[in-house]
Structure formats: C-alpha cells, structure tokens
Short mmCIF file of the C-alpha atoms (twelve columns), coordinates in Angstrom:
data_MODEL
# 
_entry.id   MODEL 
# 
loop_
_atom_site.group_PDB 
_atom_site.id 
_atom_site.type_symbol 
_atom_site.label_atom_id 
_atom_site.label_alt_id 
_atom_site.label_comp_id 
_atom_site.label_asym_id 
_atom_site.label_seq_id 
_atom_site.Cartn_x 
_atom_site.Cartn_y 
_atom_site.Cartn_z 
_atom_site.pdbx_PDB_model_num 
ATOM 1  C CA . UNK A 1  -0.066 -0.110 -0.143  1 
ATOM 2  C CA . UNK A 2  1.266  3.312  -1.023  1 
ATOM 3  C CA . UNK A 3  1.744  6.127  1.460   1 
ATOM 4  C CA . UNK A 4  2.182  9.268  0.166   1 
ATOM 5  C CA . UNK A 5  4.057  12.196 1.660   1 
ATOM 6  C CA . UNK A 6  5.525  15.813 0.956   1 
ATOM 7  C CA . UNK A 7  8.931  15.739 -0.142  1 
ATOM 8  C CA . UNK A 8  11.176 18.624 -0.003  1 
ATOM 9  C CA . UNK A 9  13.984 18.623 -2.715  1 
ATOM 10 C CA . UNK A 10 17.184 20.549 -4.168  1 
ATOM 11 C CA . UNK A 11 17.544 20.599 -8.242  1 
ATOM 12 C CA . UNK A 12 21.256 21.073 -9.766  1 
ATOM 13 C CA . UNK A 13 21.812 23.113 -12.514 1 
ATOM 14 C CA . UNK A 14 22.289 19.721 -14.765 1 
ATOM 15 C CA . UNK A 15 18.493 18.423 -13.512 1 
ATOM 16 C CA . UNK A 16 19.313 16.082 -10.964 1 
ATOM 17 C CA . UNK A 17 17.232 15.976 -8.055  1 
ATOM 18 C CA . UNK A 18 18.321 15.263 -4.647  1 
ATOM 19 C CA . UNK A 19 15.025 14.765 -1.956  1 
ATOM 20 C CA . UNK A 20 16.477 16.745 1.285   1 
ATOM 21 C CA . UNK A 21 13.506 15.721 3.435   1 
ATOM 22 C CA . UNK A 22 10.087 13.924 3.698   1 
ATOM 23 C CA . UNK A 23 7.331  16.016 5.730   1 
ATOM 24 C CA . UNK A 24 5.268  13.523 7.295   1 
ATOM 25 C CA . UNK A 25 2.772  15.351 8.673   1 
ATOM 26 C CA . UNK A 26 2.741  18.946 10.206  1 
ATOM 27 C CA . UNK A 27 4.542  18.678 12.886  1 
ATOM 28 C CA . UNK A 28 7.035  15.884 11.702  1 
ATOM 29 C CA . UNK A 29 10.271 16.075 9.216   1 
ATOM 30 C CA . UNK A 30 12.456 13.768 8.790   1 
ATOM 31 C CA . UNK A 31 15.977 14.510 7.532   1 
ATOM 32 C CA . UNK A 32 17.587 12.646 4.496   1 
ATOM 33 C CA . UNK A 33 20.985 12.084 4.990   1 
ATOM 34 C CA . UNK A 34 22.185 10.000 2.389   1 
ATOM 35 C CA . UNK A 35 20.965 8.798  -1.189  1 
ATOM 36 C CA . UNK A 36 22.471 5.189  -1.475  1 
ATOM 37 C CA . UNK A 37 21.552 4.795  -5.104  1 
ATOM 38 C CA . UNK A 38 18.626 5.764  -7.730  1 
ATOM 39 C CA . UNK A 39 17.069 3.200  -9.897  1 
ATOM 40 C CA . UNK A 40 14.537 3.597  -12.298 1 
ATOM 41 C CA . UNK A 41 11.372 1.187  -12.339 1 
ATOM 42 C CA . UNK A 42 9.213  0.467  -14.784 1 
ATOM 43 C CA . UNK A 43 5.379  -0.622 -12.904 1 
ATOM 44 C CA . UNK A 44 2.200  -1.206 -15.301 1 
ATOM 45 C CA . UNK A 45 2.972  0.842  -18.134 1 
ATOM 46 C CA . UNK A 46 4.394  3.623  -15.353 1 
ATOM 47 C CA . UNK A 47 7.445  4.689  -14.852 1 
ATOM 48 C CA . UNK A 48 8.985  6.220  -11.588 1 
ATOM 49 C CA . UNK A 49 12.459 6.444  -10.145 1 
ATOM 50 C CA . UNK A 50 13.258 4.545  -6.494  1 
ATOM 51 C CA . UNK A 51 15.545 6.647  -4.222  1 
ATOM 52 C CA . UNK A 52 17.004 4.195  -1.732  1 
ATOM 53 C CA . UNK A 53 18.426 6.721  1.215   1 
ATOM 54 C CA . UNK A 54 18.936 6.874  4.565   1 
ATOM 55 C CA . UNK A 55 16.784 7.989  7.167   1 
ATOM 56 C CA . UNK A 56 18.462 8.733  10.135  1 
ATOM 57 C CA . UNK A 57 20.017 5.127  10.658  1 
ATOM 58 C CA . UNK A 58 17.346 3.819  8.521   1 
ATOM 59 C CA . UNK A 59 17.799 2.534  4.999   1 
ATOM 60 C CA . UNK A 60 14.613 3.077  2.893   1 
ATOM 61 C CA . UNK A 61 13.201 3.805  -0.278  1 
ATOM 62 C CA . UNK A 62 10.849 6.494  -1.793  1 
ATOM 63 C CA . UNK A 63 9.697  6.449  -5.082  1 
ATOM 64 C CA . UNK A 64 8.747  9.569  -7.283  1 
ATOM 65 C CA . UNK A 65 6.142  8.519  -9.868  1 
ATOM 66 C CA . UNK A 66 3.951  10.976 -12.157 1 
ATOM 67 C CA . UNK A 67 5.403  13.744 -9.528  1 
ATOM 68 C CA . UNK A 68 4.075  12.226 -6.730  1 
ATOM 69 C CA . UNK A 69 6.391  10.924 -3.787  1 
ATOM 70 C CA . UNK A 70 5.485  7.637  -2.035  1 
ATOM 71 C CA . UNK A 71 6.393  5.352  0.642   1 
ATOM 72 C CA . UNK A 72 5.110  1.512  0.513   1 
ATOM 73 C CA . UNK A 73 3.514  1.151  3.980   1 
ATOM 74 C CA . UNK A 74 5.990  -1.939 4.583   1 
ATOM 75 C CA . UNK A 75 8.640  0.437  4.565   1 
ATOM 76 C CA . UNK A 76 7.336  2.208  7.757   1 
ATOM 77 C CA . UNK A 77 7.642  -0.298 10.143  1 
ATOM 78 C CA . UNK A 78 10.540 -2.109 9.439   1 
# 
C-alpha cells in the first residue's frame, strides 16, 4: 500500500533531483541523510524513480512517480 508524502528537494543546474527531507505531517519531518542509489522503475506501464536513502540510521525506499512521492506501507514498519 502506498503512503503519499510531501518531499522537499534540491534541483541541480543539470536537472538532477535530490530529496532533502520528508514532511510526514505538520509536526514531523524526517531528514534524508544520504542517497544510496537511484534506480528507474517500470510498473504496469508507468515509470518511476526509486530513491534508496538513509533516514537517520534507517535505510528506506522512496518513490517518485508522476510528480508524486510515496513510501510503501511496509517500509514504515521495518
């Protein structure tokens, strides 16, 4: 199950995108401390980007698809 989240990003002059932090709600923000890898994904005719990143000491997958960011629900509880 997808959980859509707000993400604040930085864009380089070459067009590279780097997520900086996830805004979970008005009071909770998770800083993204490192991007381990960025992988293109193909899902049922749509394309997305998978950002495998570190949030504190936890490794998480963050997806960008059609201009929307999401995390899989099971990722929240690992």
